[in-house]
C-alpha positions in Angstrom: 109.1 146.2 126.9 112.8 145.9 126.2 114.1 146.9 122.7 114.8 143.3 121.7 111.3 142.2 122.4 109.9 145.2 120.5 112.1 144.4 117.6 110.7 140.8 117.3 107.1 142.0 117.7 107.5 144.6 115.0 109.2 142.2 112.6 106.4 139.6 113.2 103.7 142.2 112.4 105.5 143.3 109.3 105.9 139.7 108.1 102.3 138.9 108.8 101.1 141.9 106.9 103.4 141.2 104.0 102.1 137.6 103.7 98.6 138.9 103.0 99.9 140.1 99.6 98.3 137.7 97.1 101.0 138.4 94.5 103.5 136.5 96.7 101.5 133.3 96.9 103.6 130.4 95.8 106.8 132.4 95.5 110.2 131.9 97.1 109.7 135.1 99.0 106.6 133.8 100.6 108.4 130.6 101.6 111.2 132.7 103.2 108.6 134.9 105.0 106.8 131.9 106.4 110.0 130.3 107.6 111.0 133.5 109.4 107.6 133.9 110.9 107.8 130.3 112.3 111.2 131.2 113.8 109.9 134.4 115.5 106.6 133.0 116.8 108.2 130.8 119.6 110.3 133.7 120.8 107.3 135.9 121.1 105.5 133.2 123.0 108.4 132.9 125.4 108.3 136.7 126.0 104.6 136.3 126.7 105.1 133.5 129.1 107.8 135.4 131.0 105.6 138.5 131.2 102.7 136.4 132.6 104.9 134.8 135.2 106.4 138.1 136.3 102.9 139.5 136.8 101.7 136.4 138.8 104.9 136.6 140.9 104.4 140.3 141.7 100.8 139.7 142.6 101.7 136.9 144.9 104.4 138.9 146.7 101.8 141.7 147.3 99.5 139.2 148.9 102.0 137.8 151.3 100.7 139.7 154.3 97.0 139.4 153.3 95.2 137.6 156.1 93.1 135.5 153.7 95.4 135.0 150.7 98.8 135.2 152.4 99.4 131.5 153.1 98.4 130.6 149.5 100.6 133.3 148.1 103.6 132.1 150.1 103.1 128.6 148.8 103.0 129.8 145.2 106.0 132.1 145.3 108.8 129.4 145.2 107.0 127.6 142.3 106.5 130.9 140.3 110.2 131.8 140.9 111.3 128.5 139.6 109.1 128.8 136.5 110.3 132.3 135.9 113.9 131.2 136.1 113.2 128.4 133.6 111.4 130.9 131.3 114.4 133.3 131.4 116.8 130.4 130.6 114.6 129.3 127.7 114.4 132.8 126.3 118.2 133.2 126.5 118.6 130.0 124.6 116.1 131.1 122.0 117.9 134.4 121.5 121.3 132.8 120.9 122.3 133.6 117.3 121.8 130.6 115.1 124.2 129.6 112.3 122.0 129.6 109.2 124.2 126.9 107.7 123.2 124.5 110.5 120.0 123.5 108.7 121.9 122.5 105.5 123.0 119.2 104.2 126.7 118.4 104.9 129.5 117.4 102.6 132.2 115.4 104.4 135.7 114.9 103.1 137.9 112.3 104.7 141.6 112.1 103.8 144.4 109.9 105.1 147.2 111.9 106.7 150.4 110.7 108.4 150.8 107.0 108.8 150.7 105.5 105.4 148.6 102.3 105.0 147.4 102.5 108.6 146.1 106.1 108.0 144.2 104.9 104.9 142.6 102.0 106.8 141.5 104.3 109.6 140.0 106.7 107.0 137.9 103.8 105.8 136.9 103.0 109.5 135.8 106.7 110.0 133.7 106.6 106.9 132.0 103.4 108.1 131.5 105.0 111.5 129.7 108.0 110.1 127.7 105.9 107.7 126.4 103.7 110.6 125.6 106.8 112.7 123.7 108.3 109.7 121.6 105.2 109.4 120.3 105.8 113.0 119.1 109.3 112.2 115.5 109.4 110.9 115.3 110.9 107.4 119.1 111.1 106.9 120.8 109.4 104.0 124.3 109.2 102.6 125.4 109.7 99.0 128.9 109.0 97.8 130.5 111.7 95.7 134.0 110.3 95.1 136.5 107.8 96.4 140.2 107.1 96.0 140.9 103.6 97.5 144.3 102.7 98.8 146.3 99.5 97.9 145.5 97.9 101.3 141.7 98.3 101.1 141.3 101.7 102.9 140.9 105.1 101.5 143.4 107.8 100.4 140.3 110.0 100.2 136.5 109.6 100.3 133.9 112.4 99.9 130.2 112.0 100.5 127.1 114.0 101.2 124.8 113.7 104.1 121.3 114.7 103.4 119.0 115.3 106.3 117.5 117.9 108.7 120.4 119.9 110.3 123.0 117.4 109.1 125.7 120.2 109.0 124.6 121.5 112.4 125.2 118.1 114.0 128.3 117.0 112.0 130.3 120.2 111.8 132.1 119.4 115.0 133.9 116.5 113.2 136.1 118.9 111.2 139.8 118.6 112.2 142.5 116.0 112.6 141.6 112.6 114.0 144.5 110.7 115.6 144.5 107.0 116.0 146.9 105.0 118.3 147.0 101.3 118.0 149.1 98.2 117.1 148.7 97.5 113.3 148.0 93.9 112.3 151.3 93.9 110.4 153.3 95.0 113.4 155.3 92.0 114.7 157.0 93.9 117.5 153.8 95.0 119.2 154.7 98.6 118.9 151.9 101.3 119.0 151.7 103.3 115.8 150.2 106.8 115.6 148.4 107.8 112.4 146.2 110.8 111.4 143.2 111.3 109.3 141.8 114.7 108.3 138.0 115.3 108.2 136.5 118.4 106.7 132.7 119.0 107.1 131.2 121.6 104.7 127.7 123.0 104.6 126.1 122.2 101.2 126.1 125.4 99.2 123.2 126.3 97.0 123.5 128.3 93.8 122.1 131.4 95.5 124.8 131.2 98.3 127.5 132.5 96.0 128.0 133.2 92.3 130.6 131.3 90.3 131.5 132.7 86.8 131.8 130.1 84.1 134.9 131.9 82.9 136.6 131.0 86.2 136.3 127.3 85.6 138.3 124.8 83.6 136.4 121.5 83.1 138.3 118.4 82.0 136.8 115.0 81.3 138.7 111.7 81.4 138.3 108.0 81.7 137.3 106.8 85.2 139.4 104.2 87.1 138.6 101.9 89.9 135.2 100.7 91.0 132.0 101.9 89.3 130.5 99.2 87.2 131.1 97.5 83.8 131.1 100.6 81.6 132.8 103.1 84.0 136.2 102.5 82.5 135.2 102.7 78.8 133.8 106.2 78.6 135.1 109.7 79.5 132.7 110.1 82.3 135.0 111.3 85.1 135.1 115.1 85.6 137.8 117.4 86.9 136.9 121.0 87.6 139.6 123.6 88.3 138.6 127.0 89.9 141.2 129.2 88.1 141.3 132.1 90.6 142.7 129.9 93.3 143.7 126.7 91.6 141.2 124.7 93.7 140.6 121.3 92.0 137.6 119.0 92.4 137.2 115.6 90.7 134.3 113.2 90.6 134.1 109.8 88.9 131.6 107.9 91.0 128.8 108.0 88.5 128.7 106.5 85.0 127.2 109.7 83.7 129.5 112.6 82.9 126.7 115.1 83.6 126.0 113.6 87.0 129.7 113.7 87.9 129.8 117.3 86.8 126.8 118.2 89.0 128.4 116.5 92.0 131.8 118.1 91.4 130.2 121.5 91.1 128.3 120.9 94.4 131.6 120.1 96.1 133.4 123.1 94.6 130.6 125.5 95.6 130.6 124.1 99.1 134.4 124.5 99.4 134.2 128.1 98.2 131.4 128.8 100.6 133.5 127.3 103.5 136.4 129.5 102.6 134.1 132.5 102.5 132.7 131.6 105.9 136.1 131.1 107.4 137.2 134.5 106.2 134.1 136.2 107.6 134.6 134.4 111.0 138.3 135.6 111.1 137.2 139.1 110.3 134.6 139.0 113.1 137.1 137.4 115.5 134.8 134.6 116.4 137.3 132.5 118.3 134.5 130.2 119.5 134.1 128.8 116.1 137.7 127.6 116.0 137.4 126.1 119.4 134.3 124.0 119.0 132.1 125.1 116.0 133.2 124.4 112.5 136.7 123.5 113.7 140.1 124.1 112.2 141.1 121.4 109.7 144.7 121.5 110.9 143.8 121.2 114.6 144.0 117.8 116.4 140.5 117.4 117.7 140.3 113.8 118.8 142.4 110.8 119.7 141.3 107.2 119.3 143.5 105.1 121.6 142.8 101.4 121.0 145.1 99.8 123.6 143.4 102.0 126.3 139.9 101.5 124.8 139.2 105.2 124.8 138.3 108.1 122.6 139.1 111.7 123.8 137.9 114.9 122.3 140.6 117.5 123.1 138.4 120.6 122.7 136.1 119.8 125.5 138.3 117.3 127.5 135.7 114.5 127.2 136.9 110.9 127.3 134.7 107.9 126.5 135.5 104.2 126.8 134.1 101.4 124.7 135.9 102.3 121.5 134.6 99.3 119.5 131.0 100.5 120.0 132.0 104.1 119.2 133.5 103.0 115.9 130.2 101.2 115.0 128.5 104.6 114.9 127.6 105.2 118.6 128.9 108.8 118.4 125.7 110.5 119.4 126.7 111.2 123.1 130.0 112.9 121.9 128.1 115.1 119.4 125.6 116.0 122.1 128.4 117.0 124.4 130.0 119.2 121.7 126.7 120.9 120.9 126.1 121.6 124.6 129.6 123.0 125.0 129.1 125.2 121.9 125.8 126.5 123.3 127.4 127.2 126.7 130.0 129.4 125.0 127.4 131.2 123.0 125.4 131.9 126.1 128.5 133.2 127.9 129.3 135.5 124.9 125.7 136.8 124.8 125.9 137.6 128.5 129.0 139.7 128.1 
């Protein structure tokens, strides 16, 4: 038994024994233990499957020259070799380190970049694209946190939360600069304009993920502006939170309730601080893979939407898809699948080295 397998079996036994402690029933620790146990059990099952196949293959090879069983053994060997190869692949996949943030909800921030009005219009289109994709995912839902409309009907900025199983794990690949090339409706000369929109995808941070001292916060309230209902402009319901150590500012005015806006703003602040912490840890660990495909660099041009050529190209994996109108209506699943596959391939290559 190799050391890795022994480690998992020892941990599983320790967890199982710990879970018999009646004083832990109903506690957070018991929930964490049960979750870890459910993560380890499939890995142990894969080790068992591989061991069984190895034994069966060895037995068949020994029987190759047996006058009675040789023919049957020779027939079984190719099938057993194929099953063993698949078991090895499945085990390697199961042993790839998982990002614990993948299971979290996601906070997405979309901001218009270069290109003025055209950039703000595309920011709105990206928001609608994600919203339609989210509608297709069972159990997922979207919750608006804040919005800053532009004068032409687009967005200078829009921030929203995606709640659902592995929302961050699927959507984290969208972080970066999205470039759009097309002829604006207001362009009389038929020239193609290039605009950019920045997307940041953050894992939702829980209070236990990092500690924020109240003394590090300055909280201001003010009167909301823009959409929000009849009473939104008549009370000081909007909230601005400044994180004093870095000057990071978060605002929220989507809700009529000052308390709800404060809760939402704190959630965004906590998630931004967690993202900064993760980026620092990744740089310290020299995890170049994460800047290539994983969480993405927010200053990196990751994708181009070329409307005259009816194509969308992801520059990280060199993938081009046609049918841009359909893509913009939320049909982005194939691209996300391709990004996840490329990310997994890189992880497997790193694990093999």
